[in-house]
C-alpha positions as CSV (number, residue, x, y, z in Angstrom):
1,M,-179.5,-5.4,18.8
2,S,-179.6,-8.9,20.4
3,K,-177.0,-9.8,23.0
4,P,-174.3,-12.3,22.0
5,M,-174.2,-15.7,23.5
6,R,-172.4,-15.6,26.8
7,L,-169.6,-18.0,27.7
8,E,-171.8,-19.3,30.6
9,D,-175.1,-21.0,30.0
10,L,-176.5,-19.3,33.1
11,K,-174.9,-16.2,34.5
12,D,-175.0,-17.0,38.2
13,M,-175.2,-20.8,38.2
14,D,-173.4,-22.2,41.2
15,L,-171.1,-25.2,40.7
16,D,-173.2,-27.2,43.2
17,D,-176.2,-26.7,40.9
18,E,-174.4,-28.3,38.1
19,I,-173.7,-31.4,40.2
20,L,-177.5,-31.9,40.5
21,E,-177.8,-32.7,36.8
22,D,-179.7,-35.8,35.9
23,Y,-177.2,-38.6,36.6
24,S,-179.0,-40.9,34.2
25,D,-178.1,-38.6,31.3
26,K,-174.6,-39.6,30.3
27,S,-174.2,-36.6,28.0
28,S,-174.4,-34.3,31.0
29,F,-171.1,-35.7,32.2
30,S,-169.0,-35.0,29.0
31,N,-166.9,-32.5,30.8
32,Y,-166.6,-34.4,34.0
33,S,-163.4,-36.5,34.7
34,K,-163.9,-40.2,34.8
35,S,-160.4,-41.6,35.5
36,I,-161.1,-42.3,39.2
37,A,-164.4,-44.0,38.3
38,I,-162.5,-46.2,35.8
39,K,-159.9,-47.2,38.3
40,I,-162.5,-48.0,41.0
41,A,-164.5,-50.0,38.4
42,Y,-161.4,-52.1,37.7
43,L,-160.7,-52.7,41.4
44,L,-164.3,-53.7,42.0
45,G,-164.1,-56.3,39.2
46,V,-166.4,-54.7,36.7
47,R,-166.2,-56.5,33.3
48,Q,-163.8,-55.1,30.8
49,D,-166.5,-54.4,28.2
50,F,-168.6,-52.5,30.7
51,I,-165.5,-50.4,31.8
52,F,-164.8,-49.5,28.2
53,T,-168.2,-47.8,28.0
54,I,-167.4,-45.3,30.8
55,D,-165.1,-43.1,28.7
56,E,-162.8,-43.2,25.6
57,S,-159.8,-43.2,28.0
58,A,-160.9,-46.4,29.7
59,E,-159.0,-48.8,27.5
60,D,-155.7,-47.2,28.2
61,I,-156.3,-47.0,31.9
62,F,-157.6,-50.6,32.0
63,N,-154.4,-51.8,30.2
64,E,-152.2,-49.9,32.6
65,L,-154.0,-51.4,35.6
66,T,-153.8,-54.9,34.1
67,G,-150.0,-54.6,34.4
68,N,-150.2,-53.5,38.0
69,M,-149.9,-56.4,40.4
70,D,-151.6,-54.8,43.4
71,A,-154.6,-53.6,41.3
72,T,-154.9,-57.0,39.7
73,I,-154.9,-58.7,43.1
74,I,-157.6,-56.5,44.5
75,R,-159.7,-56.9,41.3
76,A,-159.5,-60.7,41.6
77,L,-160.3,-60.7,45.3
78,N,-163.3,-58.4,45.1
79,N,-164.6,-60.3,42.0
80,L,-164.4,-63.6,43.9
81,R,-166.2,-62.0,46.9
82,S,-169.0,-60.6,44.7
83,N,-169.5,-63.8,42.8
84,I,-169.4,-66.1,45.8
85,I,-172.1,-64.0,47.6
86,L,-174.3,-63.7,44.6
87,N,-174.1,-67.4,43.8
88,F,-173.8,-68.6,47.4
89,K,-176.4,-71.5,47.2
90,R,-175.2,-72.8,43.8
91,I,-171.5,-72.8,44.9
92,S,-172.3,-74.4,48.3
93,R,-174.2,-77.2,46.6
94,T,-171.4,-77.7,44.1
95,I,-168.6,-78.1,46.6
96,R,-170.4,-80.5,49.0
97,I,-168.4,-83.6,49.2
98,S,-171.6,-85.8,48.9
99,A,-172.9,-84.1,45.8
100,N,-172.8,-86.0,42.6
101,D,-171.6,-83.0,40.6
102,Y,-168.9,-82.1,43.1
103,Q,-166.0,-80.1,41.8
104,P,-163.3,-78.0,43.6
105,I,-164.3,-74.4,44.2
106,Y,-161.4,-73.1,42.1
107,K,-162.8,-75.0,39.1
108,I,-166.2,-73.4,39.2
109,D,-166.6,-71.4,36.0
110,I,-167.4,-68.0,37.4
111,L,-164.5,-68.3,39.9
112,E,-161.8,-70.1,38.0
113,N,-160.0,-67.2,36.4
114,D,-159.8,-65.2,39.6
115,F,-158.3,-68.2,41.4
116,K,-155.7,-68.5,38.7
117,T,-154.8,-64.8,39.0
118,L,-154.3,-65.1,42.7
119,K,-152.3,-68.3,42.4
120,K,-150.0,-66.5,40.0
121,Y,-149.2,-64.1,42.8
122,N,-148.9,-66.8,45.4
123,I,-152.1,-65.9,47.2
124,E,-153.9,-69.0,48.5
125,I,-157.5,-68.7,49.8
126,T,-158.8,-72.2,49.4
127,T,-159.6,-73.8,52.7
128,G,-160.5,-77.4,51.7
129,R,-163.7,-77.0,53.7
130,Q,-167.3,-76.5,52.6
131,D,-168.1,-73.4,54.5
132,L,-168.2,-70.4,52.1
133,N,-168.1,-67.9,54.9
134,E,-164.6,-69.1,55.7
135,Y,-163.7,-68.3,52.1
136,L,-165.2,-64.8,52.5
137,E,-163.3,-64.3,55.7
138,R,-160.0,-65.2,54.0
139,I,-160.8,-63.0,51.0
140,N,-161.6,-60.1,53.4
141,T,-158.3,-60.6,55.1
142,E,-156.3,-60.6,51.9
143,I,-158.1,-57.4,50.7
144,Q,-157.2,-55.7,53.9
145,R,-153.7,-56.9,53.5
146,H,-153.3,-55.5,50.0
147,I,-155.6,-52.5,49.7
148,D,-153.1,-49.9,50.9
149,S,-150.8,-50.9,48.0
150,V,-153.2,-49.4,45.4
151,S,-153.3,-46.0,47.1
152,T,-150.6,-44.8,44.7
153,L,-153.0,-45.2,41.8
154,F,-155.0,-42.2,43.1
155,P,-154.0,-38.5,43.2
156,E,-152.9,-37.0,46.6
157,W,-156.0,-34.8,46.8
158,I,-158.2,-37.8,47.2
159,E,-158.4,-39.1,50.8
160,F,-157.6,-42.8,50.3
161,K,-159.2,-43.8,53.6
162,Y,-162.6,-43.4,51.9
163,I,-161.7,-45.7,49.0
164,K,-160.2,-48.2,51.5
165,F,-163.4,-48.1,53.6
166,M,-165.5,-49.2,50.6
167,F,-163.3,-52.4,50.1
168,N,-163.3,-53.5,53.8
169,M,-166.2,-55.7,54.6
170,P,-166.5,-55.9,58.4
171,T,-165.6,-59.5,59.2
172,N,-168.2,-59.7,62.0
173,K,-170.9,-58.8,59.5
174,I,-170.4,-61.2,56.7
175,K,-173.9,-62.7,56.9
176,E,-175.6,-59.3,57.3
177,E,-173.6,-57.8,54.5
178,S,-174.2,-60.8,52.2
179,E,-177.9,-60.6,52.6
180,K,-178.0,-56.8,52.1
181,Y,-175.9,-57.1,49.0
182,Q,-178.1,-60.0,47.5
183,N,-181.3,-58.1,48.2
184,N,-180.0,-54.8,46.7
185,Q,-177.6,-56.1,44.0
186,N,-179.0,-54.0,41.3
187,Y,-178.0,-50.8,43.2
188,Y,-174.4,-51.8,43.1
189,P,-172.2,-50.9,40.1
190,Y,-172.6,-53.7,37.6
191,K,-173.5,-55.9,40.7
192,R,-170.0,-55.7,42.1
193,Y,-169.8,-55.6,45.9
194,F,-168.4,-52.9,48.1
195,Y,-169.1,-52.0,51.7
196,W,-172.1,-49.8,51.3
197,R,-173.8,-48.8,54.5
198,K,-177.2,-47.9,53.0
199,P,-177.4,-49.0,49.3
200,M,-180.0,-47.1,47.3
201,E,-180.9,-46.2,43.7
202,Y,-178.4,-43.8,42.3
203,G,-178.3,-45.0,38.8
204,N,-174.8,-45.8,37.4
205,I,-172.5,-44.5,40.1
206,L,-169.5,-44.9,37.8
207,L,-170.8,-42.3,35.4
208,S,-168.3,-39.7,36.6
209,D,-165.7,-39.1,39.3
210,V,-167.8,-36.4,41.0
211,K,-170.8,-38.7,41.4
212,L,-168.7,-41.6,42.6
213,L,-166.6,-39.6,45.0
214,D,-169.6,-37.9,46.4
215,I,-171.2,-41.2,47.2
216,I,-168.1,-43.0,48.6
217,Y,-167.2,-40.0,50.8
218,Q,-170.7,-39.8,52.2
219,N,-170.7,-43.6,52.7
220,A,-167.8,-43.3,55.1
221,G,-169.1,-40.2,56.9
222,G,-167.2,-37.6,54.9
223,Y,-167.9,-34.9,52.3
224,F,-166.2,-34.5,49.0
225,Q,-165.2,-30.9,48.5
226,D,-162.6,-30.9,45.7
227,I,-165.3,-30.5,43.0
228,D,-163.2,-28.2,40.8
229,R,-160.7,-31.0,40.3
230,V,-163.2,-33.3,38.6
231,I,-165.4,-30.9,36.6
232,D,-164.0,-29.1,33.6
233,A,-165.3,-26.2,31.6
234,S,-168.0,-27.1,29.2
235,D,-167.4,-27.4,25.5
236,N,-169.5,-24.4,25.0
237,V,-167.2,-22.3,27.1
238,K,-164.1,-23.6,25.4
239,N,-165.6,-23.1,21.9
240,N,-166.5,-19.5,22.7
241,I,-163.0,-18.8,23.9
242,N,-161.7,-20.5,20.8
243,N,-164.0,-18.4,18.5
244,F,-162.8,-15.2,20.3
245,I,-159.2,-16.2,19.5
246,N,-160.0,-17.2,15.9
247,N,-161.9,-13.9,15.3
248,G,-159.0,-11.8,16.4
249,N,-156.0,-10.8,14.3
250,K,-153.6,-10.2,17.2
251,I,-154.5,-11.4,20.7
252,Q,-152.8,-10.8,24.0
253,I,-153.7,-11.8,27.5
254,F,-153.2,-9.3,30.3
255,V,-153.1,-10.6,33.8
256,D,-153.7,-8.8,37.0
257,G,-151.3,-10.8,39.2
258,E,-153.0,-9.6,42.4
259,N,-156.5,-10.7,41.4
260,C,-156.0,-13.8,39.4
261,D,-155.1,-17.4,40.4
262,P,-152.0,-18.5,38.5
263,Y,-152.9,-22.2,38.9
264,R,-156.3,-21.8,37.4
265,L,-154.9,-19.8,34.5
266,A,-152.5,-22.7,33.8
267,A,-155.4,-25.1,34.0
268,M,-157.2,-23.0,31.4
269,F,-154.2,-23.3,29.0
270,D,-154.1,-27.0,29.5
271,S,-157.8,-27.4,28.9
272,L,-157.5,-25.4,25.7
273,K,-154.3,-27.0,24.4
274,G,-156.2,-28.7,21.6
275,Y,-157.7,-25.5,20.5
276,E,-156.2,-22.3,18.9
277,I,-154.1,-21.0,21.8
278,Q,-151.0,-20.8,19.6
279,K,-152.7,-17.8,18.0
280,I,-152.2,-15.9,21.2
281,D,-149.3,-13.5,20.7
282,K,-148.2,-13.4,24.4
283,V,-149.3,-13.3,28.0
284,V,-148.3,-10.2,30.0
285,V,-148.5,-10.6,33.8
286,Y,-148.3,-7.5,36.1
287,Y,-147.5,-8.6,39.7
288,D,-146.6,-7.1,43.0
289,E,-143.4,-8.7,44.2
290,L,-144.5,-8.5,47.9
291,N,-148.1,-9.6,47.6
292,S,-148.4,-11.7,44.4
293,S,-147.8,-15.4,44.0
294,K,-144.3,-16.4,43.0
295,A,-146.0,-18.9,40.7
296,W,-146.2,-16.2,38.0
297,L,-142.5,-16.6,37.4
298,Q,-143.0,-20.3,36.5
299,L,-146.1,-19.8,34.3
300,K,-144.1,-19.8,31.1
301,F,-143.5,-23.5,31.5
302,F,-147.2,-24.2,31.4
303,T,-148.5,-22.2,28.5
304,Y,-147.6,-24.5,25.6
305,N,-145.0,-22.2,24.1
306,V,-147.1,-19.1,24.3
307,E,-144.7,-16.3,25.4
308,V,-145.1,-15.1,28.9
309,K,-143.8,-11.7,30.0
310,T,-143.7,-11.0,33.7
311,I,-143.5,-7.4,34.9
312,A,-142.8,-6.7,38.6
313,V,-144.4,-3.6,39.8
314,E,-142.9,-1.8,42.8
315,R,-145.1,-0.1,45.4
316,I,-144.6,3.6,46.0
317,K,-146.7,3.3,49.2
318,E,-147.1,0.2,51.3
319,D,-150.9,0.4,51.1
320,K,-151.0,1.4,47.4
321,S,-150.5,-1.0,44.5
322,L,-149.7,0.3,41.0
323,V,-150.5,-3.0,39.3
324,D,-153.8,-1.7,37.9
325,H,-152.3,1.5,36.5
326,K,-149.5,-0.4,34.8
327,L,-151.9,-2.9,33.4
328,V,-154.1,-0.2,32.0
329,A,-151.1,1.5,30.4
330,G,-150.0,-1.9,29.0
331,V,-153.3,-2.5,27.4
332,S,-153.4,1.0,25.9
333,K,-149.9,0.5,24.4
334,A,-150.8,-2.9,23.0
335,V,-153.9,-1.6,21.2
336,Y,-152.7,1.8,20.0
337,K,-149.0,1.0,19.3
338,D,-148.7,-2.7,18.8
339,E,-152.0,-3.1,16.8
340,V,-153.5,-5.7,19.2
341,D,-157.2,-5.9,18.5
342,S,-158.3,-8.6,21.0
343,I,-157.6,-8.5,24.7
344,I,-158.2,-11.4,27.1
345,L,-158.2,-9.7,30.6
346,A,-157.6,-12.0,33.6
347,S,-158.8,-10.2,36.6
348,S,-161.8,-10.1,38.9
349,D,-161.2,-6.5,39.8
350,S,-164.0,-4.1,38.6
351,D,-161.5,-1.3,38.5
352,F,-160.5,-2.4,35.1
353,W,-163.9,-1.5,33.6
354,S,-162.4,1.9,32.6
355,V,-159.9,0.3,30.2
356,I,-162.6,-1.9,28.7
357,E,-164.8,1.2,28.2
358,D,-162.1,3.6,27.0
359,V,-159.6,1.5,25.0
360,N,-161.2,0.3,21.7
361,A,-160.7,-3.4,21.4
362,K,-162.6,-6.7,21.6
363,Y,-162.5,-8.1,25.2
364,L,-162.9,-11.4,26.9
365,V,-162.7,-11.3,30.7
366,L,-161.6,-14.3,32.9
367,L,-163.1,-14.1,36.3
368,E,-163.1,-16.1,39.6
369,K,-166.5,-16.5,41.1
370,A,-165.4,-16.0,44.7
371,K,-163.5,-12.7,43.9
372,C,-166.1,-11.1,41.6
373,G,-169.3,-9.4,42.6
374,S,-172.6,-9.7,40.8
375,D,-172.5,-5.9,39.8
376,F,-169.4,-6.3,37.7
377,K,-170.8,-9.4,36.0
378,S,-174.0,-7.6,35.3
379,L,-172.1,-4.7,33.8
380,L,-170.1,-7.0,31.5
381,W,-173.3,-8.7,30.4
382,N,-175.2,-5.5,29.8
383,K,-172.3,-4.2,27.7
384,N,-172.0,-7.4,25.6
385,I,-168.6,-8.3,27.0
386,F,-167.9,-12.0,27.0
387,Y,-166.7,-13.4,30.4
388,C,-166.2,-16.9,31.8
389,Y,-165.0,-18.4,35.1
390,L,-161.4,-19.6,35.5
391,D,-162.9,-21.8,38.3
392,K,-164.5,-24.0,35.7
393,F,-161.2,-25.3,34.3
394,M,-160.1,-28.7,35.8
395,T,-156.8,-30.4,34.7
396,P,-154.0,-32.2,36.5
397,E,-151.7,-29.5,35.1
398,K,-152.8,-27.3,37.9
399,D,-151.4,-29.7,40.5
400,K,-148.1,-30.1,38.5
401,F,-147.8,-26.3,38.4
402,F,-148.3,-26.0,42.1
403,D,-145.7,-28.8,42.8
404,T,-143.1,-27.0,40.6
405,V,-143.7,-23.7,42.3
406,F,-143.7,-25.1,45.8
407,K,-140.5,-27.1,45.4
408,K,-138.6,-24.2,43.9
409,E,-139.7,-21.8,46.7
410,L,-138.9,-24.5,49.4
411,E,-135.4,-24.9,47.9
412,K,-134.8,-21.2,48.1
413,I,-135.9,-20.9,51.7
414,I,-133.8,-24.0,52.7
415,A,-130.8,-22.5,51.0
416,S,-131.2,-19.2,52.8
417,S,-132.0,-20.8,56.2
418,F,-129.0,-23.2,56.5
419,V,-125.4,-21.9,56.7
420,L,-123.3,-25.1,56.9
421,P,-119.6,-25.4,57.5
422,N,-117.2,-26.7,54.9
423,A,-117.4,-30.5,54.8
424,E,-113.6,-31.0,54.6
425,Q,-113.1,-28.8,57.6
426,I,-115.5,-30.6,59.9
427,F,-114.3,-34.0,58.8
428,R,-110.7,-33.0,59.6
429,E,-111.8,-31.6,63.0
430,A,-113.6,-34.9,63.9
431,L,-110.7,-37.0,62.7
432,T,-108.3,-34.9,64.9
433,Q,-110.4,-35.6,68.0
434,T,-110.0,-39.3,67.5
435,R,-106.2,-39.1,67.7
436,A,-106.0,-41.9,65.2
437,S,-103.5,-42.2,62.4
438,L,-104.9,-43.2,59.0
439,S,-103.4,-43.8,55.6
440,S,-104.5,-41.6,52.8
441,T,-106.5,-44.5,51.3
442,A,-108.3,-45.2,54.6
443,R,-108.9,-41.5,55.1
444,D,-110.5,-41.0,51.7
445,H,-112.7,-44.1,52.2
446,L,-113.8,-42.8,55.6
447,Y,-114.6,-39.4,54.1
448,N,-116.7,-40.9,51.3
449,T,-118.6,-43.3,53.5
450,T,-119.5,-40.6,56.1
451,M,-119.6,-37.2,54.6
452,N,-121.5,-38.5,51.5
453,N,-124.1,-40.1,53.7
454,L,-125.2,-37.3,55.9
455,K,-129.0,-36.8,56.0
456,L,-131.3,-34.1,57.1
457,V,-133.7,-35.3,59.8
458,L,-137.0,-33.7,60.7
459,N,-137.5,-34.0,64.5
460,S,-140.8,-34.4,66.2
461,N,-140.7,-30.8,67.5
462,G,-140.4,-29.5,63.9
463,T,-136.7,-28.7,64.1
464,F,-134.0,-30.2,61.8
465,S,-130.8,-32.0,62.6
466,I,-128.1,-33.6,60.5
467,K,-127.2,-37.2,61.2
468,L,-125.1,-39.9,59.6
469,A,-127.1,-42.5,57.6
470,N,-126.9,-46.0,59.0
């Protein structure tokens, strides 16, 4: 009997190996995010038709950025900088006062639209002089003045200082940078300039976010590590999960809350939202209240209407968890009493092999690479049990989920940490100390303008204090 196709193309392929795919092969990047690359392309001044070839989402992102003043300013400035350097001799000749074909720099065909854009936002870079280096100096200054304003276009997990670095040409190196750019222009993305210390042949660096971020981080002396945020599971993985769901009559997901990342599970749901996840009957999460993430209690808001049942499991002994026993019992009940025929098991714990072996059902196992040993994966493979890595799923939903959980937990801790006196009581006490006599109208006004304007201040030593807002 031949083995079924696994959910992974290669059983022990490392994520870093995937990044070494041929960058010239655009199909290799079908599951790599490209939104960052599209935004950088816009800011660099890459032509609209070229940007639209990056990804099907490019048109929407382009239109959004066109309506953003700061992004439009940076795009116009960098486009001017690129075109002035690449056409330095021609432009210098054209703007010489003595030349027969003299025309103002802002009327030159390849520059005119960008000058108009900047004028619209009251940015004046014309000098009235013939030295193009002075124009470049002014452009550099304006870019440095406006670049921080586009930081909000990028997610918080990207260190904006690396993007800022690529737009800031050193003013004392204008000639050196111009010559380097002219001599290596084909290495730059669609011949648009950015500060590249050592330009070299990388193919199209705008092909994917992971390729672009890797290059611009290294360019500024950094190292891009958030790879799982820009590479999603392959279509093959998603299709096999989808087939597993379609081939089942009643499907339930059982989650080991101690050995599964809730944020990655939410990312999987988001990645599969266009597939058949609505066929899933429910998700059952067993978690230890003391040692499991509080995120499990919020998972129900991120499973696209699939029911989530959370079961808190108390410990009989401090060093002994009963989560695995409860989960095994839950799977057995689902199969033999509730007629569930297909189980998706989310855990990297090999202790659950017994339930897979003893309880007759079809299984798909969701693992995390860092938590799962090769012996367990080999066992699954040899017994024809499908498995895939939760680490493979990349979606912004994971960050939204984290933000939701963090804020709720922070609110709980703040509420339990602060025991504040009654507002009316402390207002009366302060008013008494003034020995002043106020009318009821004046008193009410004073209350509203003071007590309603208290603010919590974080001090430099990490403590909090309450102060009146100015």
